[in-house]
C-alpha positions as a printed Julia matrix, in Angstrom:
487×3 Matrix{Float64}:
   6.39  47.81  -35.67
   7.95  47.59  -39.03
   7.05  44.33  -39.96
   3.68  44.91  -39.16
   3.56  47.97  -41.66
   5.13  45.66  -44.31
   2.62  43.05  -43.41
  -0.39  45.47  -43.68
   0.76  46.97  -47.1
   1.03  43.22  -48.14
  -2.67  42.44  -47.53
  -3.84  45.46  -48.67
  -2.4   44.8   -52.3
  -3.35  40.96  -52.13
  -6.4   41.92  -51.19
  -6.85  44.12  -54.31
  -5.29  41.69  -56.64
  -7.63  38.98  -55.09
 -10.32  40.76  -57.27
  -8.21  40.32  -60.34
  -6.79  36.99  -60.18
  -8.71  35.04  -57.13
  -6.47  31.84  -57.7
  -3.26  33.02  -56.85
  -4.84  35.26  -53.94
  -5.98  32.05  -52.39
  -2.71  30.56  -53.05
  -1.19  33.54  -50.98
  -3.53  32.76  -48.38
  -2.07  29.3   -47.87
   1.54  30.46  -47.68
   0.23  33.25  -45.1
  -0.14  31.08  -42.53
   3.66  30.07  -41.78
   2.89  33.65  -40.01
  -0.22  33.73  -39.3
  -0.12  31.89  -35.8
   2.6   34.01  -35.18
   2.08  35.63  -31.7
   3.61  39.08  -33.11
   0.78  38.9   -35.79
  -2.01  40.94  -34.74
  -5.18  38.7   -33.8
  -7.34  41.59  -34.56
  -8.14  45.05  -36.22
  -9.49  48.18  -34.55
 -10.42  45.89  -31.81
 -12.95  43.99  -34.22
 -12.75  40.47  -32.72
 -11.75  37.84  -35.55
 -11.09  40.64  -37.69
  -7.31  40.23  -38.65
  -5.08  40.73  -41.52
  -5.67  36.78  -43.04
  -9.28  36.78  -42.13
  -9.48  40.34  -43.83
  -7.7   39.03  -47.37
  -9.4   35.48  -47.16
 -12.97  37.65  -47.21
 -11.73  39.29  -50.42
 -10.54  35.88  -52.06
 -13.68  34.23  -51.02
 -16.1   37.36  -52.13
 -13.81  37.42  -55.4
 -14.07  33.67  -56.2
 -17.74  33.77  -55.81
 -18.58  36.67  -57.56
 -16.16  36.06  -60.86
 -16.4   32.43  -61.17
 -19.72  33.18  -62.45
 -18.47  35.7   -64.62
 -15.67  32.8   -65.75
 -18.9   30.56  -66.12
 -16.98  28.03  -64.29
 -18.59  24.63  -62.82
 -18.38  22.6   -60.2
 -16.59  19.54  -60.81
 -16.22  17.68  -58.11
 -17.71  14.3   -58.09
 -21.22  13.29  -56.93
 -19.8   10.65  -54.12
 -17.27  13.29  -52.67
 -19.75  16.01  -52.73
 -22.18  13.5   -50.9
 -19.74  12.96  -48.45
 -18.06  16.44  -48.04
 -21.97  17.43  -47.17
 -21.95  15.16  -44.47
 -18.66  15.93  -43.17
 -20.25  19.47  -43.04
 -23.57  18.17  -41.43
 -22.08  16.08  -38.47
 -19.52  19.18  -37.52
 -22.88  21.52  -37.49
 -25.16  18.81  -35.65
 -22.19  18.14  -32.95
 -21.62  21.85  -32.25
 -25.68  22.45  -32.14
 -26.02  19.41  -29.43
 -23.26  20.86  -27.67
 -24.77  24.3   -27.3
 -28.05  23.01  -26.58
 -26.85  20.97  -23.31
 -23.15  22.38  -21.91
 -23.56  21.49  -18.58
 -20.67  19.53  -18.0
 -18.28  22.19  -19.56
 -19.56  24.49  -16.77
 -19.75  22.56  -14.42
 -15.86  21.63  -14.89
 -15.18  25.2   -15.08
 -17.05  25.84  -11.64
 -14.83  22.93  -10.0
 -11.36  23.18  -12.04
 -11.63  26.64  -13.53
 -11.18  24.95  -17.22
 -11.87  27.11  -19.84
 -14.91  26.88  -22.5
 -16.12  28.14  -25.52
 -19.94  28.96  -25.31
 -22.6   31.2   -27.64
 -20.94  33.3   -29.85
 -17.35  32.08  -29.0
 -18.2   28.53  -29.43
 -19.81  29.7   -32.72
 -16.64  31.09  -34.32
 -14.42  28.65  -32.82
 -16.27  25.54  -33.66
 -18.42  26.2   -36.7
 -16.77  29.34  -38.57
 -13.42  28.22  -38.23
 -13.75  24.34  -39.43
 -14.74  25.62  -42.65
 -12.79  28.44  -42.87
  -9.68  26.51  -43.12
 -10.97  24.41  -45.33
 -12.57  27.17  -48.39
  -8.58  27.74  -49.89
  -8.48  24.14  -50.54
 -11.99  24.31  -52.21
 -10.76  27.71  -54.13
  -7.87  25.72  -55.44
  -9.36  22.82  -56.46
 -11.97  25.26  -58.75
  -9.18  27.7   -59.96
  -6.29  24.99  -60.99
  -7.2   24.8   -64.69
  -3.57  24.99  -66.14
  -0.26  23.82  -65.66
   1.6   27.33  -64.34
  -1.5   27.6   -61.8
  -0.64  24.09  -60.91
   2.88  25.35  -60.16
   2.39  28.16  -58.59
   0.23  26.55  -55.83
   2.53  24.0   -55.12
   5.23  26.2   -54.65
   3.0   28.16  -52.34
   2.19  25.12  -50.16
   5.84  23.86  -49.94
   7.38  27.12  -49.21
   4.67  27.65  -46.59
   6.21  24.69  -44.69
   9.93  25.69  -45.64
   9.25  28.74  -43.95
   7.53  27.09  -40.98
  10.54  24.97  -40.64
  12.83  27.68  -40.47
  10.86  29.29  -37.77
  10.96  26.37  -35.32
  15.27  26.0   -36.08
  15.35  29.95  -35.59
  13.31  29.63  -32.07
  14.71  26.16  -30.98
  18.44  26.75  -31.89
  20.47  23.97  -32.92
  21.79  23.54  -29.36
  18.13  22.33  -28.36
  19.59  18.54  -30.35
  21.69  18.15  -27.53
  19.51  18.17  -24.74
  18.28  15.37  -23.35
  14.35  13.87  -24.68
  12.65  15.49  -21.19
  14.49  18.91  -21.65
  13.82  18.46  -25.89
  10.36  18.06  -25.13
   9.97  21.13  -22.25
  11.43  23.44  -24.61
   9.9   22.5   -27.77
   6.23  23.02  -25.87
   7.12  26.22  -24.48
   9.34  27.91  -27.34
   7.63  26.57  -30.43
   3.66  27.94  -29.49
   5.25  31.12  -28.08
   7.52  31.77  -30.76
   6.03  30.16  -34.15
   2.47  30.01  -32.53
   1.56  26.38  -33.52
   1.97  23.32  -30.81
   5.03  21.21  -31.1
   2.81  18.04  -31.74
   1.01  19.56  -34.6
   4.3   20.85  -35.97
   6.06  17.43  -35.73
   2.93  16.49  -37.53
   3.32  18.91  -40.28
   6.88  18.81  -40.59
   6.99  14.7   -40.98
   4.31  15.27  -44.2
   6.16  18.24  -45.61
   9.4   16.55  -45.9
   8.12  13.68  -48.13
   6.05  16.43  -50.33
   8.88  18.32  -50.42
  11.35  15.39  -51.4
   8.44  14.35  -54.31
   9.62  17.79  -56.09
  12.58  16.24  -56.97
  10.79  14.52  -59.76
   9.9   18.15  -61.43
  12.34  19.9   -61.26
  16.44  20.62  -62.3
  19.5   19.06  -61.05
  20.84  22.76  -60.04
  17.16  23.36  -58.41
  16.8   19.68  -56.91
  20.81  20.31  -55.24
  20.34  23.94  -54.31
  16.78  24.36  -53.23
  15.35  20.88  -52.82
  17.86  18.87  -50.42
  18.35  21.77  -48.1
  14.54  22.36  -47.89
  14.59  18.54  -46.78
  17.26  19.11  -44.15
  15.44  22.23  -42.82
  12.59  20.07  -42.55
  13.74  17.25  -40.92
  15.56  19.67  -38.36
  12.6   21.18  -37.38
  10.53  17.69  -37.09
  13.81  16.93  -34.69
  13.64  19.98  -32.83
   9.42  19.51  -32.0
  10.3   16.65  -29.77
   7.06  14.94  -31.1
   7.99  11.01  -31.08
   4.57  10.49  -33.44
   5.8   12.83  -35.89
   9.3   10.86  -35.75
   7.28   7.85  -36.5
   5.67   8.45  -39.07
   8.6   10.23  -40.82
  10.02   6.71  -40.98
   7.16   4.96  -41.84
   6.52   7.11  -44.62
  10.02   7.03  -45.9
   9.54   2.81  -45.93
   6.7    3.08  -48.15
   7.58   6.1   -50.15
  11.27   3.96  -50.89
   9.92   0.65  -50.93
   7.29   1.36  -53.74
   8.7    3.96  -55.64
  12.55   4.82  -55.05
  14.34   1.77  -53.87
  17.6    3.26  -54.6
  17.15   5.6   -51.2
  17.18   2.98  -48.89
  20.89   2.99  -49.0
  20.73   6.0   -47.49
  18.67   4.86  -44.32
  21.55   3.78  -42.31
  23.64   7.07  -43.14
  20.42   9.33  -42.27
  20.4    6.98  -38.79
  23.91   7.63  -38.2
  23.67  11.24  -38.53
  20.69  11.59  -36.32
  22.78   9.47  -33.54
  25.22  11.86  -33.36
  23.47  15.57  -34.3
  20.13  15.04  -32.76
  20.47  12.17  -29.57
  17.82  13.97  -27.96
  15.31  12.88  -30.77
  16.59   9.47  -30.49
  15.97   9.79  -26.86
  12.67  11.56  -26.94
  11.93   8.46  -29.38
  12.36   5.39  -27.04
  11.54   7.4   -23.75
   9.61   4.76  -21.94
  10.68   1.7   -24.33
  14.08   1.78  -22.73
  14.74   1.79  -19.07
  15.58   5.22  -17.97
  15.71   5.52  -14.03
  15.17   8.99  -13.79
  11.59   8.7   -14.94
   8.97   9.48  -12.11
   5.67   7.46  -12.46
   2.61   9.95  -12.68
   0.24   7.65  -10.55
   1.75   5.05   -8.46
  -1.76   3.39   -7.85
  -1.87   2.28  -11.72
   1.19   0.1   -12.93
   0.79   0.53  -16.78
   4.0   -1.31  -17.66
   3.99  -4.13  -19.68
   7.36  -5.63  -19.18
  10.16  -4.37  -17.05
  11.45  -2.21  -20.34
   8.11  -0.73  -21.8
   6.49   1.52  -19.86
   2.97   2.71  -21.41
   1.84   5.36  -19.53
   5.52   7.13  -20.67
   5.27   5.9   -24.09
   1.61   7.25  -24.94
   2.27  10.55  -22.26
  -0.71   9.35  -20.35
  -3.27   8.89  -23.01
  -3.84   4.97  -21.39
  -5.42   6.7   -18.52
  -8.0    8.45  -20.72
  -8.52   5.74  -23.89
 -10.36   3.37  -21.91
 -12.74   5.42  -20.51
 -13.44   6.89  -24.01
 -14.19   3.48  -25.63
 -16.81   2.63  -22.63
 -18.4    6.42  -23.17
 -18.5    5.33  -26.66
 -20.23   2.01  -26.41
 -23.06   3.84  -24.19
 -23.74   6.18  -27.13
 -22.46   4.27  -30.2
 -24.72   5.49  -32.8
 -24.66   9.53  -32.48
 -22.36   9.95  -29.7
 -22.61  13.02  -27.68
 -21.95  16.16  -29.5
 -18.93  18.32  -29.66
 -16.53  18.41  -26.6
 -17.88  14.89  -25.34
 -14.81  14.38  -23.46
 -14.87  17.67  -21.13
 -19.23  18.16  -21.63
 -19.81  13.9   -20.03
 -17.5   14.4   -17.1
 -14.81  12.02  -18.07
 -11.99  15.35  -18.21
 -13.46  16.05  -14.73
 -13.21  12.21  -13.7
  -9.37  12.08  -14.86
  -8.61  15.44  -13.1
 -10.19  14.37   -9.4
  -8.82  10.01  -10.09
  -4.88  11.34  -10.98
  -4.48  15.19  -10.17
  -4.81  18.47  -12.07
  -2.0   18.09  -14.32
  -3.84  15.43  -16.31
  -6.26  17.43  -17.42
  -7.56  15.51  -20.97
  -9.85  17.85  -22.39
  -9.99  15.94  -25.43
  -9.1   11.75  -25.8
  -5.52  12.97  -27.8
  -6.9   10.1   -30.65
  -8.84  11.69  -33.56
 -10.76   8.5   -34.18
 -11.84   7.97  -30.61
 -12.78  11.27  -30.82
 -14.95  11.86  -33.61
 -16.81   8.7   -32.46
 -17.39   9.98  -28.93
 -18.9   13.28  -30.57
 -20.42  11.77  -33.57
 -21.03   8.16  -32.64
 -20.45   5.33  -35.91
 -23.21   6.54  -37.92
 -21.52  10.18  -38.2
 -18.01   8.63  -38.31
 -19.05   6.52  -41.98
 -18.97   9.18  -44.36
 -15.66  10.78  -42.46
 -13.83   7.47  -42.49
 -14.9    6.99  -46.38
 -13.61  10.01  -47.46
 -10.73   9.45  -45.98
 -10.19   5.99  -47.41
 -11.02   7.61  -50.71
  -8.35  10.26  -50.47
  -5.52   7.56  -49.61
  -6.8    5.37  -52.38
  -6.77   8.15  -54.93
  -3.71   9.28  -53.55
  -1.85   6.19  -53.88
  -3.29   5.43  -57.22
  -2.17   8.69  -58.71
   1.75   8.09  -57.03
   1.62   4.52  -58.78
   0.83   6.32  -62.22
   4.23   6.55  -63.91
   2.54   8.13  -67.1
   3.02  11.56  -66.44
   5.01  13.35  -63.77
   2.31  15.36  -62.46
   0.44  12.46  -61.1
   3.35  10.34  -59.6
   4.23  14.16  -57.61
   0.77  15.04  -56.88
  -0.04  11.65  -55.53
   2.74  11.54  -53.56
   2.34  15.54  -52.21
  -1.24  14.27  -50.92
  -0.26  11.1   -49.8
   2.31  12.15  -47.35
   0.47  14.87  -45.88
  -2.82  12.68  -45.44
  -1.06   9.77  -43.92
   1.26  12.06  -41.48
  -2.66  13.05  -40.68
  -4.18   9.81  -39.89
  -1.29   8.23  -38.39
  -0.18  10.57  -35.58
  -3.82  11.01  -35.07
  -3.79   7.84  -33.03
  -1.98  10.21  -30.38
  -3.51  13.7   -31.67
  -4.77  15.84  -34.07
  -8.74  15.94  -34.78
 -10.96  15.5   -37.62
 -12.34  18.75  -37.04
 -10.58  21.01  -39.74
  -8.13  23.8   -37.88
  -4.8   25.65  -38.83
  -2.5   22.5   -38.84
  -4.32  20.97  -41.63
  -4.77  23.46  -44.05
  -1.81  22.31  -45.95
  -3.38  18.91  -46.2
  -6.79  19.96  -47.59
  -5.08  22.01  -50.03
  -2.73  19.17  -51.42
  -5.79  16.57  -50.99
  -7.9   18.84  -52.97
  -5.04  19.37  -55.45
  -4.73  15.84  -56.16
  -8.79  15.66  -56.55
  -8.14  18.11  -59.51
  -5.33  16.16  -60.81
  -7.31  12.88  -60.95
 -10.25  14.6   -62.54
  -7.74  15.9   -65.5
  -6.06  12.72  -65.62
  -9.34  10.85  -66.03
 -10.42  13.21  -68.79
  -7.17  12.66  -70.73
  -8.25   8.85  -70.24
 -11.12   9.96  -72.39
  -9.51  11.22  -75.21
 -10.43  14.54  -74.31
  -7.94  17.57  -73.59
  -6.21  19.08  -70.58
  -4.58  22.57  -70.26
  -3.19  20.86  -66.67
  -1.83  17.39  -67.77
   0.09  19.06  -70.38
   2.36  16.57  -72.54
   5.95  16.13  -71.43
   7.35  17.46  -74.68
   5.25  20.66  -75.31
   5.82  22.25  -71.68
   9.11  23.41  -70.02
  10.08  26.32  -67.54
  13.3   27.57  -66.15
  13.04  25.59  -62.88
  10.55  23.0   -63.73
  11.36  20.14  -66.17
   8.79  17.5   -67.29
  10.14  14.7   -69.77
C-alpha cells in the first residue's frame, strides 16, 4: 500500500512537471517501464480499464508535447524517406487489424473447440492498435525534443537505468541459487517466477538483457574511470546475471554474437577476457550452459514430445528440443505464406486460419502455438511480402545507420549512440528468429528509444558535417560534467 501511494504521488508530480518539461517527463516514462509491468502495479484507476499510472502520465506527456512543441516552434526533422517507411509500417498495422476484425471466424472456432482466449471489438482495438502506437510515441517524443547534450545525457541515463532496474528485479525474484539448477529446472522456474514477479515473459527479458549488456558497456566511452569501475561494471554484471537466470537460449547466443561483433570491430583488447568469462559462467552458472546446449548434447532424461515425428538430424542434435517445438509450426506457417504471398491474412493469422487448431489436434493441447514464434514469419503471414517490404527496409536502414555511427570515431557520442542502438536492434532481430514480433510492445520500448536517439544524433552529425552548429554535438573541449567525460 505504501509503495502504491508513493508511486501515485510520483505520477502526480511528473504529470504536473510534464507541462513544464515534456522531454524529461517522456524519459521518466521510459524508466517507469521497469515497474509498469510489475504485478503489484495497479492496472486501472477507479475501475476504468486502461487508466493506470503509466497511461495517466503518458497522456499528460503527449498532450504537453503536442501543445508546447508548437509554442516552441519545433519542426519535425525526420527525413522524408523514414517518414514514408514509418507511415507504411503504421498503415499495415492498422490494415492487419481491420482484416482481422472483419472476419474473426477462425479464432471464434478455436475458442469454441479448445477455449483459447482471443481479443475482439474494443479489446482488440486497444491491444492491437492503441497499444502498438503507444509504445512508440515516447521514442518519437525523445527524438523530437533531444536538442542539447544535457537532454541527451538525461535520456541515455534513464534508458540504461530502466534495464538495470529490470535486471535487479530478475535477480531478486530468481535468487542466486537458480544458477545451480539443471537447465530444465531453470527454464520452468524462470517461466513462472519472472512473469509473476517482474511482469515480463522470460523470453522477452532474455532478449532485452542480451542487448542491454552491450548498451551499458558502450557507456564506458563517456564516463570517468571512477564511474566506470563503480557503476558501469557492476551494472553489466547485474544484467549478465539476470540474463543467465532467464534461461533464454536465444538471449545467450545473441549476447555472445554481439560480443564478438563489438570486440572484433572496436574493442579488440576485450577478446582476451572471453576465456575468463566462459570459465566464470561454467563455474557460477552451469544451468545456463546446460540450457544453452539442450537438444545439442545428448540428454537421456529428455522425453520426445511427439513420438510420431522424428526431428533429429543426428544422434546428438534434436531439432525438436533445440527449437522448443518450433519445427512443428514453421513448415505449416511457410506453406500458408506461399498460399497468400502478397498481403497475407491479417492480424492473428496463425489462429484465424486454423494452423493453431491443426497443431493442437495433431500434437496435443500442450502445443498451442498462437503465433509462429518467429517475427519474420509472423509479419509475412499477417501482411505478406508487400507489407513486409517497408518494414524490412526500415530495420535494415536502422542497422546501417547504427553501424555507421558506431564506426565513426570523430566523436564519442557517435560511437556510444550507434553502439547502443545497434545492440538493442540486433538483439531484437536475432532473438526474433525464435520469438518477438514486429508489432511494437512493452519489451521493445527501450529499442525504439535507442533507435530514435540514434536518428537524432545522425541528423545532428549531418548538420555538423555541413558546417552548421549543433548544441547536441558539442565540441569535446567545450563540454565537461561531473560524471561524463569527453576527450
